C-alpha positions in Angstrom: -17.4 -0.6 18.9 -19.9 -0.7 16.0 -21.8 -3.9 15.4 -21.0 -5.9 12.3 -24.4 -4.9 10.9 -23.8 -1.2 11.5 -20.4 -1.3 9.9 -21.6 -3.0 6.8 -24.7 -0.9 6.5 -22.7 2.3 6.8 -20.2 1.2 4.1 -22.9 0.2 1.8 -24.8 3.4 2.2 -21.6 5.3 1.4 -21.2 3.7 -2.0 -23.5 6.0 -4.0 -22.3 9.1 -2.1 -18.6 8.6 -2.6 -18.7 9.4 -6.3 -20.1 12.8 -5.3 -17.9 13.6 -2.3 -14.5 12.4 -3.6 -12.2 14.2 -6.0 -12.5 13.3 -9.7 -10.7 10.1 -10.5 -7.8 10.5 -13.0 -6.1 7.2 -12.4 -7.5 5.3 -15.4 -4.0 5.4 -16.9 -3.0 3.3 -13.9 -5.3 0.5 -14.9 -3.4 -2.6 -15.7 -2.4 -4.1 -19.0 -2.7 -7.9 -19.4 0.6 -9.6 -18.9 3.1 -8.3 -16.4 6.7 -7.8 -17.4 9.2 -10.4 -16.4 10.5 -8.1 -13.7 7.2 -8.5 -11.8 6.5 -12.2 -12.5 5.3 -14.1 -9.5 7.9 -16.1 -7.6 7.4 -19.3 -5.7 6.7 -18.8 -2.0 8.3 -22.1 -1.1 9.9 -21.7 2.4 8.5 -18.2 3.0 7.3 -18.1 6.6 4.1 -16.1 7.2 2.5 -15.1 10.4 -1.2 -14.6 9.6 -3.6 -12.7 11.8 -6.8 -10.7 11.6 -9.3 -8.7 13.7 -12.3 -10.9 12.9 -11.2 -13.9 15.1 -10.2 -17.4 14.1 -13.5 -19.0 14.8 -15.2 -18.9 11.4 -18.4 -20.0 13.1 -20.9 -17.4 11.9 -23.0 -18.4 8.9 -22.0 -15.2 7.1 -18.3 -15.8 7.5 -17.7 -12.5 9.2 -15.7 -14.0 12.1 -12.7 -15.3 10.2 -13.7 -17.1 7.0 -11.4 -14.7 5.1 -8.5 -15.7 7.2 -8.8 -19.3 6.2 -9.3 -18.4 2.5 -6.1 -16.4 2.6 -4.3 -19.1 4.5 -5.3 -21.6 1.9 -4.2 -19.4 -1.0 -0.8 -18.8 0.6 -0.2 -22.4 1.4 -1.1 -23.4 -2.1 1.5 -21.0 -3.3 4.1 -22.7 -1.2 4.2 -20.5 1.9 4.6 -21.8 5.5 1.7 -20.2 7.3 1.0 -20.1 11.0 -2.0 -18.3 12.5 -2.1 -16.4 15.7 -5.4 -14.4 15.7 -7.8 -13.0 18.3 -10.0 -15.6 20.0 -13.1 -13.6 19.4 -14.3 -10.7 17.2 -12.1 -7.6 17.6 -13.1 -5.3 14.7 -12.2 -1.6 15.0 -9.6 -2.2 17.7 -7.0 -0.2 15.9 -3.6 -0.7 17.6 -5.1 -1.4 21.1 -3.0 -3.6 23.4 -3.4 -5.3 26.8 -1.2 -3.8 29.5 -1.5 -6.6 32.1 -2.9 -10.1 32.7 -2.2 -13.5 31.2 -2.7 -14.8 27.7 -4.2 -18.1 26.9 -4.5 -20.1 23.7 -7.3 -21.9 22.0 -7.2 -24.1 18.9 -10.0 -24.4 16.4 -12.2 -27.4 17.5 -12.4 -28.6 13.9 -11.5 -26.9 10.7 -13.7 -27.6 7.7 -12.2 -30.3 5.5 -11.3 -27.9 2.7 -8.9 -26.0 5.1 -7.8 -28.7 7.5 -4.7 -29.8 5.5 -3.4 -26.4 4.5 0.3 -26.0 5.1 0.3 -29.4 7.0 3.6 -30.4 5.4 5.4 -27.2 6.1 7.6 -26.6 9.2 4.8 -24.8 11.1 2.4 -27.6 10.2 -0.4 -25.1 9.5 -0.9 -24.4 13.1 -3.9 -22.2 14.1 -4.0 -20.5 17.5 -6.6 -18.1 19.0 -5.3 -15.8 21.6 -7.4 -14.8 24.7 -6.9 -12.9 27.9 -7.1 -15.8 30.3 -5.2 -17.6 33.0 -5.4 -20.8 31.2 -6.6 -22.2 27.9 -9.3 -20.2 26.1 -12.9 -21.3 26.6 -16.2 -20.2 25.0 -16.5 -17.2 27.3 -12.9 -16.1 27.4 -12.3 -12.4 26.6 -10.2 -12.0 23.4 -6.8 -10.6 23.0 -6.6 -7.7 20.5 -5.2 -8.1 17.0 -2.0 -6.4 18.0 -1.8 -8.5 21.2 -2.0 -11.6 19.0 0.9 -10.5 16.7 3.0 -9.4 19.6 2.5 -12.7 21.4 3.3 -14.6 18.3 6.5 -12.7 17.6 7.8 -12.6 21.2 6.8 -16.1 22.3 4.4 -18.1 20.2 6.4 -18.6 17.1 9.8 -19.4 18.7 8.5 -21.4 21.7 5.4 -23.2 20.4 6.1 -23.5 16.6 9.9 -23.7 16.7 10.7 -20.8 14.4 14.1 -19.6 15.6 14.0 -16.5 13.3 11.3 -13.9 12.8 8.8 -14.7 10.1 9.5 -13.4 6.6 6.1 -11.7 6.4 3.2 -10.6 8.6 -0.2 -10.6 6.9 -3.5 -9.5 8.4 -6.9 -10.4 6.8 -8.9 -11.0 4.8 -11.0 -8.6 6.7 -14.8 -8.6 6.5 -15.3 -5.1 5.0 -13.0 -2.4 3.5 -10.4 -0.3 5.3 -9.9 2.9 3.4 -9.5 6.7 4.0 -10.5 7.8 7.5 -11.4 4.3 8.5 -7.8 3.2 8.3 -6.8 4.5 11.8 -9.7 2.6 13.4 -8.8 -0.7 11.7 -7.7 -3.7 13.7 -6.7 -5.3 10.5 -4.3 -2.5 9.7 -3.3 -2.3 13.4 -2.1 -6.0 13.3 -0.1 -5.4 10.1 1.4 -2.2 11.7 2.6 -4.2 14.6 4.5 -6.4 12.2 6.1 -3.4 10.5 7.1 -1.8 13.8 8.9 -5.1 14.6 10.9 -4.7 11.4 9.0 -7.3 9.4 7.4 -6.8 5.9 3.7 -6.5 6.5 0.4 -6.5 4.5 -3.2 -5.7 5.5 -5.9 -7.3 3.3 -9.6 -6.3 3.3 -12.6 -7.3 1.2 -15.6 -5.1 0.3 -19.3 -5.9 0.7 -22.2 -6.5 -1.7 -25.7 -5.1 -1.9 -26.9 -7.4 0.9 -24.3 -5.9 3.4 -22.2 -9.0 3.2 -18.7 -10.1 2.2 -19.6 -13.1 0.1 -17.6 -16.4 0.2 -16.7 -15.7 -3.5 -15.2 -12.3 -2.6 -13.1 -13.8 0.2 -11.8 -16.3 -2.4 -11.1 -13.6 -5.0 -9.4 -11.4 -2.4 -7.2 -14.2 -1.1 -6.1 -15.1 -4.6 -5.3 -11.5 -5.5 -3.3 -11.1 -2.2 -1.4 -14.3 -2.7 -0.5 -13.3 -6.3 0.6 -9.9 -5.1 2.8 -11.3 -2.4 4.4 -13.7 -4.9 5.1 -10.8 -7.3 6.5 -8.6 -4.5 8.7 -11.5 -3.4 10.0 -12.1 -6.9 10.7 -8.4 -7.3 12.4 -8.1 -3.9 9.8 -5.6 -2.7 8.9 -7.2 0.6 10.2 -4.6 3.0 9.4 -3.2 6.4 9.9 0.4 5.1 6.2 0.6 4.7 3.1 -1.7 5.0 0.9 -2.5 2.1 -2.8 -1.9 2.4 -4.9 -4.0 0.0 -8.7 -3.5 -0.5 -10.5 -5.8 -2.9 -14.0 -5.1 -4.4 -17.0 -7.3 -4.2 -16.5 -10.2 -6.7 -19.7 -12.1 -7.5 -17.9 -14.6 -9.7 -15.0 -15.2 -7.3 -12.4 -13.8 -9.7 -9.7 -11.3 -8.7 -10.3 -7.7 -9.8 -9.6 -6.8 -13.3 -9.1 -3.1 -12.4 -6.3 -2.5 -10.0 -5.2 0.9 -8.8 -2.1 2.2 -7.1 -3.7 4.7 -4.6 -3.0 6.9 -1.6 -4.8 6.7 1.7 -7.7 9.1 1.4 -8.3 11.9 3.9 -12.0 12.6 3.3 -14.4 11.5 6.0 -16.4 8.4 5.2 -18.3 7.9 8.4 -19.0 9.9 11.6 -20.0 8.4 14.9 -23.4 9.6 16.2 -25.0 9.2 19.6 -28.6 9.1 20.6 -30.5 8.7 24.0 -30.8 10.6 27.3 -29.4 8.4 30.1 -27.5 6.0 28.0 -26.2 6.9 24.5 -26.5 4.4 21.7 -23.7 4.5 19.2 -24.5 4.8 15.5 -22.9 6.2 12.4 -23.6 9.0 9.9 -22.6 8.4 6.3 -20.9 11.4 4.9 -22.4 13.2 2.0 -20.9 16.4 0.4 -23.0 18.7 2.6 -22.9 16.7 5.9 -21.6 18.9 8.7 -18.2 17.9 10.2 -17.4 15.6 7.2 -14.2 16.6 5.5 -14.3 16.3 1.6 -11.8 14.1 -0.2 -9.2 16.2 -2.1 -6.9 13.4 -3.3 -7.4 12.5 -7.0 -6.2 8.9 -6.4 -7.7 8.2 -3.0 -8.3 4.6 -2.1 -11.9 5.2 -1.2 -12.7 6.5 -4.6 -11.0 3.6 -6.4 -12.6 1.0 -4.3 -16.1 2.3 -3.4 -16.9 4.6 -6.3 -15.1 2.8 -9.1 -15.1 -0.8 -8.0 -11.4 -1.3 -8.4 -8.9 -3.1 -6.2 -6.8 -0.5 -4.2 -3.2 -1.0 -3.2 -1.5 1.6 -1.0 1.7 2.0 1.0 1.2 3.1 4.6 3.8 3.8 7.4 3.9 4.1 11.1 5.9 7.3 10.8 3.4 10.0 11.7 5.7 12.9 10.9 4.2 15.2 8.3 6.3 14.9 5.2 4.2 15.4 2.2 7.2 16.4 0.0 9.1 13.2 0.8 10.8 11.5 -2.2 8.5 8.7 -3.3 11.3 6.6 -4.8 10.9 4.0 -2.1 7.5 2.9 -3.5 8.0 3.7 -7.2 8.7 0.0 -8.2 5.8 -1.2 -6.1 3.6 1.3 -7.8 4.9 0.0 -11.2 4.2 -3.6 -10.2 0.6 -2.7 -9.2 0.2 -0.9 -12.5 0.8 -4.2 -14.3 -2.0 -6.1 -12.5 -5.5 -6.7 -13.7 -6.8 -6.5 -17.3 -8.7 -3.3 -17.8 
C-alpha cells in the first residue's frame, strides 16, 4: 500500500502530464450556468439518515488532516443541512484497500477520545445523536495498536449490526456516503480506492451511495479549505439529488473536487465518465526486498494506456481544475452501448451547478 506521501506526490506529478496524455476536452458546454432550474433546487435533508464512512480512518489526529479530517467536514455539512449522520469508519488508515474484506475474526469498536469543539455537536439532536465509531479487528474494544477493519468491513458491520443494534435504526439508512477522501479517485485509480469501495458496498446492499474525494495542492496536501469546499459541494449535491428524486442504488456517484485555496465550492463542474487511461504504474526496486514506488504516466511511458475518452474524469479534475461527477456501477458486464437514460437527469442536474 503506497504511503500517503507517495500517493500525493504521484498525483501532483501527474498534473502537468495529464493535459498531454488525455484526450482533448470538449466538455466546456457542460460548464454550469448560474442558477439551477426549480427542478434541481436543493431540498431539506431533515430526517435523511446517512451512514458516513471513509478509508482514511476516523482519528483525524495527523497535523495534515489526512487521517479523517475530511470525514468530519462532510459530517458537519450534512448535519447542518438537516441530515441524521452516523459514522462507522476504519479505526486506522486504510487507503487503497479497494473492496477488501475480513473473512474471519472479531470486530471491536472505538470512539473518538475527544472531537474538536467545532465538530462535537454535529447531529447531536438527531436520532443517531451524531455517533462516531471506529471499527477494528479486535476481540474487544479498539486500542491504540488494534489493527483496523477495512472500509468495506466498516460499512458491512454498520449495515448488518451497528446501525440496528447500537444506534437503533430499524430500517436501512437512506444514503451511504464515503469521504471526503484525502486525494482524488479518478480513472484507473478508481478500482484501487477504498473510498469508492466503501460506497460500492452500500450500492451492493441496495442503498443509494456516493463517494467523495478532494484533490491536492502544490505542497502535496489536501488543505483544510479544500475539505470544507468539497464537503459543502457534496452536501449541496446530495440536497439537489434528494429534491429531484435522484438518490438511487442503480449506480453510485463518484465526486472529485479540485483544490480550493479560498474554501469555496468549484465554479466549474463537469458531468464526466470514469477515465480508462493509466495515471500511475507501480514500480519496484531492490534485490532481496523490493520497495514499492510509483511511475507517473506520460504519453510515452511504457505500459501506460492513453486516455481516449473526451470527457474523462481525470482530464476534468487534474488538467482543467473542474469538479468531476460520474456515475459508477458494480455491474462489471461490458455494455458500452447501454441506454444512458438512467443517468440523463443526473447529468442535467450536474450541468446546472457551478458558475463558469
